[in-house]
C-alpha positions in Angstrom: 0.4 40.9 -6.1 1.9 38.7 -8.2 1.0 34.9 -8.7 3.6 33.6 -5.6 1.8 36.4 -3.6 -1.5 35.8 -4.4 -0.8 31.8 -3.5 1.1 32.3 -0.3 -2.2 34.0 0.6 -4.8 31.4 -0.2 -2.2 29.2 1.9 -2.4 30.7 5.1 -6.8 31.4 4.3 -6.7 27.9 4.6 -4.2 27.0 7.5 -6.7 29.7 9.4 -9.6 28.6 8.9 -8.3 24.7 9.0 -7.4 25.7 12.2 -10.6 27.6 13.7 -12.6 24.4 12.2 -10.2 22.4 14.5 -10.4 24.7 17.7 -14.3 24.6 17.4 -14.8 20.7 16.5 -11.3 19.0 18.1 -13.6 16.3 19.4 -14.6 16.0 15.2 -10.6 15.9 13.9 -9.9 13.2 16.2 -12.4 11.2 15.0 -11.6 11.5 11.8 -8.1 10.8 12.0 -9.6 7.6 14.0 -10.5 5.9 10.8 -7.4 6.3 8.9 -4.8 3.8 8.3 -1.8 3.5 10.3 0.4 4.8 7.5 -1.8 7.5 6.3 -2.0 8.5 10.0 1.1 8.6 10.4 2.0 10.9 8.0 -0.5 13.9 9.0 -0.2 13.3 12.9 2.7 15.7 13.8 0.6 18.4 11.4 -2.8 18.2 13.2 -1.0 18.2 16.6 0.5 21.7 15.7 -3.1 22.7 14.2 -4.9 21.0 17.5 -1.8 23.0 19.7 -1.4 20.3 21.1 1.2 17.2 21.6 1.7 14.6 19.4 1.7 11.9 22.3 -1.6 13.8 23.4 -2.9 12.9 19.8 -1.6 9.9 20.0 -3.5 8.9 23.3 -6.2 10.6 21.8 -6.6 8.3 18.4 -5.7 5.9 20.1 -9.3 6.2 22.4 -11.6 7.0 19.4 -10.7 3.5 17.7 -13.4 1.3 17.2 -13.6 -1.2 19.7 -15.2 -3.6 17.4 -11.8 -3.2 14.5 -10.0 -3.9 17.8 -11.5 -6.7 18.6 -11.6 -8.2 14.4 -7.8 -7.1 14.8 -5.0 -10.6 15.1 -3.6 -9.5 18.3 0.0 -9.3 15.7 -1.5 -6.4 13.6 -1.6 -4.3 16.8 2.4 -2.9 16.1 4.0 -0.4 18.4 7.1 1.6 16.3 10.4 0.4 17.3 11.5 3.1 19.9 14.7 4.5 17.5 15.4 5.3 13.9 16.1 2.1 12.4 19.0 1.1 9.5 17.4 0.2 6.3 20.6 -2.2 5.7 20.4 -3.5 8.9 17.2 -4.4 9.2 17.1 -6.4 5.8 20.4 -7.9 6.6 18.1 -9.1 10.2 14.8 -10.2 7.9 17.2 -11.9 5.2 19.3 -14.0 8.1 15.9 -14.6 9.4 14.5 -16.9 7.0 17.9 -18.7 6.4 17.9 -19.5 9.8 14.7 -21.4 10.0 14.4 -23.0 6.0 16.5 -24.3 2.8 15.9 -22.0 0.1 17.1 -21.9 -3.3 19.6 -19.6 -4.5 19.3 -15.5 -3.3 15.7 -16.2 -2.2 16.8 -14.9 0.9 17.5 -11.7 -0.6 14.0 -11.9 -2.4 12.0 -12.6 0.4 14.2 -9.8 2.8 12.7 -7.4 0.2 9.4 -8.6 0.0 8.6 -8.2 3.9 9.6 -4.6 4.0 7.6 -3.5 1.1 4.4 -4.9 2.3 4.8 -2.0 5.2 4.6 0.7 2.6 3.0 -0.9 -0.4 0.8 1.6 -0.2 3.1 3.9 -1.4 3.4 2.0 -5.2 1.2 0.9 -8.0 1.9 -2.4 -7.9 2.7 -5.1 -5.5 4.6 -8.1 -6.5 2.7 -11.9 -5.5 5.3 -13.9 -3.8 4.7 -17.5 -6.0 5.8 -20.2 -3.1 5.7 -23.2 -5.3 7.3 -27.1 -4.3 7.9 -30.3 -6.4 6.2 -32.3 -3.9 5.2 -32.3 -0.1 8.3 -31.2 3.1 9.9 -28.7 1.2 9.7 -26.3 3.8 7.0 -24.5 2.2 4.6 -24.0 4.5 7.2 -22.8 7.0 8.5 -20.2 5.1 4.6 -19.3 4.8 4.3 -19.3 8.5 7.1 -17.0 8.9 5.6 -14.7 6.2 2.2 -14.1 8.7 4.1 -13.7 11.5 6.5 -10.7 9.8 4.2 -9.3 7.2 2.2 -6.0 7.3 -1.3 -7.1 8.9 -0.8 -10.7 7.6 -3.7 -13.1 7.0 -3.3 -16.7 6.6 -5.2 -18.7 5.6 -6.9 -21.8 2.9 -9.6 -20.9 2.5 -11.5 -17.8 1.5 -14.7 -17.0 -0.3 -14.5 -14.4 -2.8 -16.7 -11.7 -0.7 -14.3 -12.5 1.9 -10.9 -11.3 -0.4 -12.5 -8.2 -1.5 -14.5 -7.2 1.5 -11.1 -8.2 3.7 -8.7 -6.7 1.7 -10.5 -3.4 0.4 -11.2 -2.9 4.8 -8.3 -4.1 6.4 -5.3 -3.9 3.4 -3.8 -6.9 5.1 -0.7 -9.1 3.6 -2.5 -12.7 2.2 -0.5 -15.4 2.9 -2.9 -17.9 1.1 -1.3 -22.1 1.2 -2.7 -24.6 -0.6 -4.6 -22.5 -3.3 -5.3 -24.8 -6.0 -8.5 -23.4 -6.2 -6.9 -20.3 -7.7 -5.5 -22.5 -11.1 -9.0 -22.9 -11.8 -10.5 -21.2 -15.7 -13.9 -21.0 -13.3 -13.8 -20.1 -10.2 -14.1 -16.4 -9.9 -11.1 -16.0 -6.9 -8.8 -16.4 -9.5 -10.7 -13.2 -10.8 -10.4 -11.4 -7.8 -6.9 -12.5 -6.7 -5.3 -11.9 -10.8 -6.6 -8.5 -10.6 -5.6 -7.0 -7.4 -1.3 -7.0 -7.8 -2.1 -3.4 -9.5 -3.0 0.0 -7.8 -6.5 -0.4 -10.2 -7.9 -3.6 -9.3 -11.2 -3.3 -8.2 -14.1 -5.8 -7.7 -17.9 -3.7 -8.7 -21.0 -5.7 -6.9 -24.3 -4.7 -6.3 -25.8 -4.0 -2.6 -28.7 -2.3 -0.7 -32.3 -4.1 -1.6 -34.7 -3.0 -4.1 -34.7 0.2 -5.6 -31.8 1.0 -3.1 -29.0 -0.9 -4.7 -25.9 0.7 -5.6 -23.0 -0.4 -7.7 -19.9 -0.1 -4.9 -16.4 -0.6 -6.0 -14.2 -2.8 -3.7 -10.2 -2.4 -4.2 -8.6 -5.9 -4.7 -4.6 -4.5 -4.2 -2.9 -5.9 -1.1 0.3 -8.2 -0.7 -0.4 -11.7 -1.2 2.1 -14.5 -0.6 0.8 -17.8 -3.0 1.9 -20.9 -1.7 0.9 -24.4 -3.6 2.2 -28.0 -4.4 3.1 -27.3 -8.5 3.1 -24.3 -10.5 0.8 -21.2 -10.6 -1.0 -20.6 -14.0 1.2 -18.4 -16.6 -0.6 -15.1 -15.1 0.1 -14.9 -11.2 3.2 -16.2 -12.2 4.4 -13.1 -14.9 2.4 -11.1 -12.0 5.1 -13.0 -8.8 8.3 -13.0 -7.6 8.6 -16.8 -7.9 10.4 -19.1 -5.0 10.2 -23.1 -5.9 11.0 -24.9 -2.1 12.9 -27.9 -2.2 13.8 -30.8 0.1 16.9 -30.5 2.3 19.5 -32.6 2.4 21.1 -34.1 5.3 24.2 -31.7 5.4 21.5 -28.9 4.9 20.2 -27.5 8.7 18.1 -25.7 10.1 16.8 -25.0 13.2 12.7 -25.9 13.8 10.8 -23.2 14.0 7.4 -23.5 16.7 4.2 -21.8 15.0 3.0 -19.9 17.8 4.4 -15.9 17.4 7.4 -14.5 19.3 9.4 -11.9 20.0 12.1 -12.0 17.8 9.2 -11.4 15.1 7.4 -9.4 17.4 10.8 -7.1 17.2 11.3 -7.3 13.7 7.3 -6.2 12.8 8.0 -3.1 15.0 11.3 -2.5 13.5 9.7 -2.9 9.9 7.2 -0.5 11.5 9.3 2.2 12.2 11.5 2.3 8.6 8.2 2.1 6.7 6.6 5.2 8.9 10.2 7.4 8.6 10.8 6.0 4.9 7.1 6.4 3.0 7.2 9.4 2.2 10.4 8.7 -0.1 9.6 6.0 -1.5 6.8 7.4 -2.4 8.5 10.1 -4.6 10.3 8.1 -5.9 12.0 8.3 -9.3 10.6 5.6 -11.4 12.8 3.4 -12.3 14.7 1.8 -15.5 16.8 -1.6 -14.8 19.0 -3.4 -17.6 18.8 -7.3 -18.5 15.5 -7.4 -16.6 12.1 -7.7 -19.0 9.4 -5.3 -18.1 7.4 -7.4 -16.8 10.4 -7.9 -14.6 10.7 -4.5 -14.2 7.5 -3.9 -12.7 7.4 -7.3 -10.0 10.9 -5.6 -8.9 10.6 -2.1 -9.1 8.9 -1.6 -5.4 12.0 -4.0 -4.2 14.3 -2.1 -5.6 13.0 1.6 -4.6 12.9 -0.4 -1.3 17.1 -1.4 -1.6 17.7 1.4 -3.0 15.9 3.7 0.3 17.7 0.7 2.6 21.3 2.2 1.5 24.8 -0.7 2.0 24.9 -2.9 -0.8 21.2 -3.7 -0.8 20.7 -2.1 -4.3 23.2 -4.8 -6.2 22.0 -7.8 -3.5 17.9 -6.5 -5.6 19.6 -6.5 -8.3 21.6 -9.9 -8.3 18.1 -11.7 -7.0 16.5 -10.5 -10.0 18.1 -11.6 -12.6 18.9 -14.5 -10.5 15.0 -15.7 -10.2 13.4 -13.5 -12.4 15.6 -16.3 -15.4 15.2 -19.2 -13.7 11.6 -19.2 -13.7 11.2 -16.8 -17.1 10.1 -20.6 -18.9 8.4 -19.9 -22.3 5.4 -20.6 -23.9 4.4 -23.9 -25.8 4.1 -22.0 -28.8 6.9 -19.9 -28.2 9.3 -23.4 -27.6 7.6 -24.6 -30.7 9.2 -20.9 -32.6 12.4 -21.9 -31.2 12.7 -25.3 -32.3 11.6 -24.1 -36.1 14.2 -22.1 -36.0 17.1 -24.1 -35.1 15.5 -26.2 -37.8 15.2 -23.0 -40.6 19.3 -23.0 -39.8 20.0 -26.4 -39.8 18.7 -27.2 -43.0 19.8 -23.6 -44.5 17.0 -22.9 -46.4 14.8 -20.4 -46.9 11.3 -22.6 -46.7 11.1 -25.8 -45.4 8.0 -28.2 -46.9 5.8 -28.9 -43.7 6.5 -32.6 -43.9 10.7 -30.8 -43.4 9.5 -29.3 -40.6 7.8 -32.1 -38.6 10.5 -34.3 -39.5 13.1 -32.3 -38.2 11.1 -31.2 -35.2 10.8 -34.4 -34.3 14.7 -35.4 -34.5 15.7 -34.6 -30.9 13.1 -37.4 -29.0 14.3 -35.3 -25.8 11.5 -32.4 -27.7 7.7 -33.1 -26.8 6.9 -32.6 -31.0 7.8 -36.2 -31.3 5.3 -37.5 -28.9 3.5 -34.7 -29.4 0.0 -35.9 -30.9 -1.1 -38.8 -28.3 2.3 -41.0 -28.5 3.0 -40.1 -32.6 5.0 -36.9 -33.7 3.0 -33.8 -33.4 0.9 -33.3 -37.3 0.6 -30.1 -39.6 -2.7 -29.1 -38.1 -1.3 -29.3 -34.5 2.1 -27.1 -35.8 -0.4 -24.5 -37.8 -2.2 -24.3 -34.6 0.2 -23.1 -32.5 1.5 -20.4 -35.1 -1.6 -19.0 -35.2 -0.8 -16.9 -32.5 1.7 -15.0 -33.9 -0.2 -14.4 -37.1 2.0 -17.4 -38.5 0.5 -19.3 -42.1 2.1 -21.7 -44.4 2.0 -21.0 -48.2 3.4 -23.1 -50.7 6.5 -23.5 -51.2 9.5 -24.9 -54.0 12.5 -25.6 -51.7 15.9 -25.9 -54.5 15.8 -30.2 -55.2 11.8 -30.4 -53.6 8.8 -30.3 -55.5 6.4 -27.5 -54.6 4.3 -28.3 -51.8 2.9 -26.7 -48.6 5.0 -25.3 -46.0 6.4 -22.5 -44.2 8.6 -19.4 -45.6 11.6 -17.9 -43.1 10.3 -14.2 -44.2 7.2 -14.8 -42.3 8.9 -16.0 -39.4 11.0 -12.6 -38.7 8.9 -10.9 -37.1 8.0 -13.5 -34.4 12.0 -14.4 -33.7 13.2 -10.5 -33.5 9.8 -10.3 -30.8 9.4 -13.7 -28.7 12.9 -14.9 -29.1 16.0 -13.5 -27.2 19.7 -14.0 -28.7 21.9 -16.4 -26.6 24.6 -13.4 -27.5 22.1 -10.1 -25.5 24.5 -9.1 -23.3 22.4 -9.4 -20.0 24.0 -6.6 -18.1 24.4 -8.5 -14.6 27.2 -9.5 -13.1 27.5 -12.6 -11.1 28.9 -12.1 -6.9 32.2 -13.3 -8.2 32.9 -10.8 -9.9 33.5 -7.4 -8.1 30.2 -8.1 -6.0 26.8 -8.2 -6.8 25.6 -6.1 -9.5 26.9 -3.3 -10.3 24.4 -0.1 -9.3 25.4 1.3 -13.3 22.6 -1.7 -14.3 19.1 0.6 -12.6 18.5 4.3 -13.5 16.3 6.1 -11.7 14.4 8.9 -13.5 
C-alpha cells in the first residue's frame, strides 16, 4: 500500500475504534460532551451524534440533562441562549446591531460600526489569537458611557457587568466561563501597584495566563489560569497607554439639544434576546471559516492597530456586503483619532521642526530650547514647574531614543554643548510619520467606503 492508502486505513481503524468505545459507553461520551464550551460542542455535535447512532436533537437533549446543575445555577439568565432557528445573514445582523446602538446612544464617528463588529466578535473570540479590548472613556460624567456599557452587557457573549473584581475572581472567572467582562469605572486599572492591571493587560492574547499555587503542604502544585477573554473597560479620563494600545477606543461625549435618542431601560428585553440568538447562530455557522481565515494585511494601519482590528476585519469580510469597507474606514478613523504620541515622541517632532526652521545640522542646547519654547501652546515653555524645560530634562526625554548631546560648532557661533541632526535621523525615521505618507484610505464621500483593496488576506 502507498502512503495515502495507509493513512486512509488508519483513519478507518480509528473511526471503528471510536465507534466501538462510544457503543460500549454512550453515557461517558455524553458526559464528556456536556463539559465542553458551547462553541466546542457545536463543532462536534453532528460527528458525535452519528458515532452514537442517534439524531442531533436527541444528543442535544442528553447533553443538556448532563450539564452540571451547579454550573447552571451560576450562569446569569441571559447566558442561556438558544441559536436562532434559521440561518443568519451576517450583513443584515451587523446592520441590526449598528442601528440598535444608534437608537439609544449618541456616538462619535464610526463608533457604531466598531461596536457592531466588536459585539459579534465576542461570540467568536475563541477563533482568534487576539481579542481587542473596547476602551469606552469620557471627559466628564453624563456622556452616555454607562448606557453603552449596559447595552454591551445584554448583547455580548456571556457578559458580566461589574464595578469591581478581585485578582482571584478575574482569573478564575475567565478561565472557567470565558465571559465578556464589562468593567465600568476601572480607575484601579491605571494603578501600577494593582496586580489586577497586569492580569487585564495580558489577557488580550491567547497566551495570557496567571500562575498560582494550589493545594496545601507537600501537595502544593502550580496551576495556570487563562486570562484570555473580551473586555470592555469604561472610565472617566483615559486608560493607561498600554491598555489603549490593546484597545479599540471610543470617546463618548454629551449630546446636544438636537441629538435625540430613545431612553434605554436597564433590564433585559425581547430585542436584546433576539439579537443574542442571532449572534449565536451566526457564530456557530461561521466559526470554522473564521478559525481558518488567512492572515490579514491592511494598508494605512500600524502593526498594533492591525492586531486590534484583524478579528473585526475578518468578521466583516465573512459577513459580506459593504462591511469590510466600513470596517477598514472605521479602523482608520478611530485609530488615528486616538493615536496620541507619547511626550518624548512629541519632543522628537518639535526638535525636527526646530532643525528645519534653523536650517542647520547642529544646534546648541540653548538655541534648541529657545526654539522649543517659542510656541507658548507647546508644553516646553512651562515644562519645568512653570519655567522653560531644562537641558537635563531634554536629555532625559531623548535618552529613550539613545540620543545624547555633543560638543557642536554651529556656523558663526562658539562651540558649546548641543545636538547634531545626524543623531536624530534614525529616530525621526522610526517614530515620526511624514505628513506626505499615503494612508490608502478613502472617506465615505470618495466613491463609498474604503476600497477592499486596502486589505489583503494571505
